[in-house]
C-alpha positions in Angstrom: 5.1 27.0 -8.0 2.9 29.9 -7.9 4.9 32.2 -5.5 1.6 34.3 -3.9 1.6 31.7 -1.1 3.7 31.3 1.7 7.1 29.5 2.7 3.9 27.6 5.4 1.9 26.7 3.0 4.5 25.9 0.0 5.3 23.4 2.7 2.1 21.8 3.7 1.3 21.9 -0.2 4.4 19.5 -0.3 3.1 17.3 2.6 -0.1 17.1 0.7 1.6 16.0 -2.5 3.5 13.0 -0.9 0.4 12.2 1.3 2.2 12.6 4.5 -0.8 10.7 6.7 -0.1 7.8 5.0 3.8 7.4 5.0 3.1 5.3 8.0 2.0 2.4 6.8 6.1 2.2 5.2 6.8 -1.0 7.4 6.5 -3.8 5.0 10.3 -4.2 4.5 9.9 -4.2 8.5 7.6 -6.9 8.6 9.7 -8.8 6.1 12.3 -8.5 8.8 10.6 -9.8 11.3 9.7 -13.0 9.6 13.0 -13.9 9.5 14.5 -12.0 13.0 11.4 -12.1 15.3 11.8 -10.1 18.2 15.8 -10.4 18.2 14.9 -7.7 15.1 17.6 -4.8 15.9 16.4 -1.1 16.5 18.9 0.4 13.6 17.8 -2.4 11.3 14.3 -1.3 11.9 14.6 2.4 11.7 16.8 1.7 8.6 14.2 -0.2 6.5 11.2 2.3 8.1 13.2 5.1 6.2 14.3 3.3 3.3 10.3 2.3 2.6 9.5 5.7 3.9 11.4 7.1 0.8 10.3 4.8 -2.2 6.8 5.2 -0.6 7.4 9.2 -1.0 9.0 8.8 -4.6 6.6 6.6 -5.6 3.5 8.6 -4.6 5.3 11.8 -6.6 5.5 9.9 -9.3 2.6 8.4 -9.7 0.8 12.1 -9.6 3.4 13.3 -12.3 2.2 10.4 -14.4 -1.5 11.1 -13.6 -1.1 15.0 -14.2 -2.9 14.9 -17.3 -6.0 13.0 -16.4 -6.7 14.3 -13.1 -6.6 17.8 -14.6 -10.0 16.8 -15.9 -11.2 15.6 -12.7 -13.6 18.3 -10.3 -12.8 15.7 -7.4 -8.8 16.1 -8.4 -8.3 20.0 -8.8 -6.3 20.6 -5.8 -4.0 17.9 -6.0 -0.6 20.0 -5.6 0.5 19.4 -9.5 -2.7 19.8 -10.7 -3.7 22.9 -8.8 0.0 24.5 -9.6 0.8 25.2 -5.8 3.9 22.5 -6.5 5.8 22.7 -9.6 7.0 19.7 -11.9 11.0 20.7 -11.3 10.1 20.3 -7.3 7.9 17.1 -7.3 11.6 15.7 -9.6 14.2 17.3 -7.3 12.1 15.4 -4.4 12.1 12.1 -6.8 15.9 12.5 -7.0 16.8 13.3 -3.4 14.9 10.6 -2.3 16.8 8.0 -4.5 19.9 9.6 -3.3 18.6 9.0 0.2 17.8 5.3 -0.1 21.0 4.7 -1.9 23.3 6.2 0.7 21.1 4.0 3.5 21.3 1.1 1.1 25.5 1.7 1.0 26.0 2.6 4.5 23.5 0.0 6.2 22.9 -3.0 3.9 25.9 -3.2 1.5 24.1 -6.9 0.4 23.8 -7.1 -3.1 21.0 -9.3 -3.3 18.8 -7.5 -1.2 19.8 -4.4 -3.2 18.5 -6.3 -6.4 15.5 -7.8 -4.8 15.0 -3.6 -3.8 15.2 -2.5 -7.3 13.0 -4.9 -8.8 10.5 -4.2 -6.6 11.1 -0.3 -7.3 11.2 -1.3 -11.1 7.7 -2.6 -10.6 6.5 -0.2 -8.9 7.6 2.1 -11.5 5.4 0.1 -13.9 2.5 0.7 -11.9 2.8 4.5 -12.5 3.8 4.6 -16.0 0.8 1.8 -17.1 -2.2 2.1 -14.1 -4.2 4.2 -16.1 -3.4 2.5 -20.0 -3.1 -1.5 -19.4 -5.7 -3.7 -17.6 -4.7 -5.5 -14.3 -1.5 -3.4 -14.2 -2.8 -3.2 -10.5 -0.3 -6.5 -10.6 2.5 -4.4 -10.8 2.1 -2.5 -7.4 1.4 -6.0 -5.6 4.6 -7.3 -7.2 6.6 -4.1 -5.5 5.3 -4.5 -2.1 5.6 -8.4 -1.9 9.1 -7.5 -3.3 9.5 -5.5 -0.1 8.2 -8.3 2.1 11.4 -10.2 0.3 14.3 -6.8 0.2 13.2 -6.8 4.5 13.8 -10.3 4.6 17.0 -10.4 2.8 18.2 -7.7 4.3 18.7 -9.0 7.4 19.2 -13.0 6.4 22.7 -13.8 7.9 25.0 -15.8 4.5 21.8 -15.0 2.5 22.6 -17.4 -1.2 19.6 -17.8 -2.7 16.1 -18.5 -2.7 16.0 -21.5 -0.4 17.1 -19.2 2.2 14.0 -17.3 2.2 11.8 -19.0 5.3 8.1 -20.1 4.9 6.9 -17.1 7.0 8.3 -14.8 4.4 6.5 -16.6 1.2 2.9 -16.5 3.5 3.1 -12.8 4.3 4.6 -12.0 0.6 1.8 -13.8 -0.7 -1.0 -12.1 1.9 0.8 -8.7 0.7 0.7 -9.0 -2.5 -3.4 -9.8 -2.5 -4.2 -7.4 -0.1 -2.5 -4.3 -2.6 -3.9 -5.8 -5.5 -7.6 -5.4 -3.7 -7.2 -2.0 -2.2 -5.8 -1.4 -6.1 -8.2 -2.7 -8.0 -10.8 -2.4 -5.7 -11.1 0.2 -3.7 -8.7 2.3 -5.8 -10.7 1.1 -9.0 -14.2 1.8 -7.9 -13.3 5.1 -6.6 -11.7 6.7 -8.8 -14.3 4.9 -11.7 -15.8 8.2 -13.3 -12.6 9.9 -13.5 -10.6 6.9 -15.0 -13.9 6.6 -17.8 -14.4 10.0 -18.4 -10.2 10.7 -19.0 -10.5 6.9 -21.2 -8.2 4.9 -18.4 -8.0 1.3 -19.0 -8.4 0.2 -15.5 -9.2 -3.5 -15.0 -12.9 -2.2 -13.5 -13.3 -0.3 -16.6 -12.1 -3.0 -18.9 -14.6 -5.8 -17.2 -17.5 -3.7 -17.9 -18.1 -2.0 -14.2 -20.0 1.6 -15.2 -21.6 4.6 -13.9 -25.7 4.7 -15.6 -28.3 6.1 -13.2 -26.4 3.7 -10.9 -23.2 1.8 -10.2 -23.1 -1.4 -12.0 -20.4 -4.2 -11.2 -20.0 -7.1 -13.4 -19.8 -10.7 -12.7 -16.5 -11.1 -13.9 -15.1 -8.3 -11.8 -16.9 -9.8 -8.5 -15.1 -13.1 -9.6 -11.7 -12.2 -9.9 -12.3 -9.7 -6.9 -13.6 -12.8 -4.7 -11.1 -14.8 -6.3 -8.2 -12.8 -4.8 -10.1 -12.7 -1.2 -10.2 -16.3 -1.5 -6.8 -16.8 -1.4 -5.9 -14.2 1.7 -8.2 -16.6 3.4 -6.1 -19.8 3.1 -2.9 -18.2 2.7 -3.7 -16.9 6.2 -4.7 -20.2 7.5 -2.0 -22.2 6.1 0.8 -21.4 9.3 -2.1 -23.6 11.4 -3.2 -25.9 9.2 0.0 -27.3 7.4 3.1 -25.8 9.7 1.3 -26.4 13.0 1.9 -22.6 14.3 0.8 -22.8 17.7 -2.0 -20.3 17.2 -3.4 -19.2 20.7 -7.5 -19.4 20.6 -7.8 -15.7 21.1 -5.0 -15.7 18.7 -7.5 -17.8 16.1 -10.9 -15.7 16.8 -9.1 -12.7 15.9 -7.6 -13.9 12.8 -10.8 -15.1 11.4 -12.4 -11.8 13.0 -10.2 -10.0 10.6 -10.7 -12.3 7.2 -14.7 -11.9 7.8 -13.9 -8.1 8.1 -12.4 -8.2 4.8 -14.9 -10.2 3.1 -17.5 -8.0 4.4 -15.8 -5.2 3.3 -15.1 -6.4 -0.2 -18.6 -7.8 -0.5 -20.4 -4.5 0.9 -17.9 -2.6 -2.3 -19.2 -5.3 -5.0 -22.5 -4.8 -4.3 -23.1 -0.9 -4.2 -25.9 0.0 -6.6 -25.0 3.7 -6.1 -21.4 6.1 -6.9 -20.7 7.5 -3.7 -17.0 7.9 -4.0 -16.8 9.0 -0.1 -18.7 5.9 1.2 -16.2 3.6 -1.5 -13.0 5.4 0.3 -14.6 5.0 3.4 -15.6 1.2 3.1 -12.5 0.5 1.3 -10.5 1.9 4.4 -11.9 -0.8 6.6 -11.1 -3.2 4.2 -7.3 -1.7 4.4 -7.1 -1.4 8.3 -8.1 -5.4 8.9 -5.5 -6.4 6.2 -2.7 -4.3 7.9 -3.9 -5.9 11.3 -3.9 -9.1 9.7 -0.3 -10.0 9.0 1.0 -8.8 12.2 -1.8 -11.2 14.2 -0.5 -14.5 12.3 3.1 -13.3 13.2 2.8 -13.0 16.4 3.9 -16.4 17.9 7.3 -15.2 15.9 7.3 -11.2 17.1 6.1 -11.1 20.7 3.3 -8.9 21.4 5.5 -5.5 21.4 5.9 -5.8 17.7 2.9 -6.7 17.0 1.3 -3.6 18.8 4.5 -1.4 16.8 3.0 -2.6 13.2 -0.5 -2.2 14.1 -0.5 1.0 15.7 2.3 2.9 13.9 0.1 3.5 10.9 -3.2 4.3 12.6 -1.9 6.7 15.0 0.3 8.2 12.2 -2.8 8.8 9.8 -5.0 9.8 12.7 -2.0 12.9 13.9 -1.6 13.6 10.3 -5.1 13.5 9.1 -6.3 15.6 11.5 -3.1 18.1 11.5 -3.7 18.4 8.2 -7.4 18.0 7.3 -8.8 18.4 10.6 -10.8 15.1 9.4 -11.0 11.5 11.4 -10.3 8.2 10.6 -14.4 7.8 9.4 -13.6 10.7 6.8 -10.2 10.1 5.5 -8.2 12.3 3.2 -6.9 10.5 -0.2 -7.7 12.1 -3.8 
C-alpha cells in the first residue's frame, strides 16, 4: 500500500475495496432462514447469518478485484479502484480474505454446527469463486454467481431447520425464493453489469455473455436480438415464480400485497426493457437504471413473503439495504441513491 497516505485514508481505501455501501445486501441467508422460521426467527440466528453473509460478501468482492486487476488497469474509469491505484496492496487484500474465511469458520463452528448447512455454504462459496475466476473468460459465467446466491438461500433455510435430513426437508417457499434470487442475480450481472462494463471488457478481450452474443459499441450501442431474448427469457420466469405461491399454493395474498407485487414486477420488466432498448452507451445512465432494477428485486421477495415473515421482518429486509446504502454512499462519496458509486 502506498506509504504517503494517512491511516484514515488507508481505512477509507479498504472501505472502497470492499464496497462498504453495498454490504447491507448481505441478508440472503436471513431470507432463506425466514422462509422456514417466519416471525419465529431469533435475533441470534439473524445476526449470525448476517455476519456470515457480510464476511463472504467482503471476501468475494476483494477476490473479484484481485482476479480482474490486470483488466481493470486498462480502463480509465476504473483507475481509482484501490488495487489498480495501489492504495491497497495485494498482500493486504489477501490477508483480509483470509481473516474473513477464519471468521466465517469460527461462526459456523460456534453457532451453526450443521454439516448439511456448512456443505451447502461452501458449495455456494465455491460457485462464487468460479464466477470470480471465469466472469471475464467464459460467456454465461454469470450463472456461477446466481448459483452462489441461490445456495445462500438454501444455507439459511437449512441452518435453522430442526433435524434436517435431506432435500425433501426444503419447503416450497424456499425453492421459490431461491429461484427468484437466482434469476435476479443473473439479470443484475449479465444485463446491468454486462452493459455497464461493455467498453472496458471489449477492450480487454473479455468474453462476457453480452460480448459473446454480439453486443457492441460503434457510434451507438448495438444490442443484439439474441441477447435481448435470453435476458427477457429469464425476466419472464421472475414473473412466473412470483405468482406461483398465489396461483398454485393458495397463499392468501391481500389485495394491496398483490397490487404491490404486480407494480414491482412491472418496474423490473420496465427497467429491463429500458436497458435493452438503449441506443447510446452511457455508463452512468446504465448504472442508474440497473440500480432501479436492483431495488425492485430486493423489495419483491419480502413482499411475497410478508404473509409468512410479518410486516416487521419484511420492512427490515426492504429498509436495511436501502438505509445502509444511502448512509455509506453519502459518507464515502457524498452521493445519493440516484448516483450510486459503483466502479
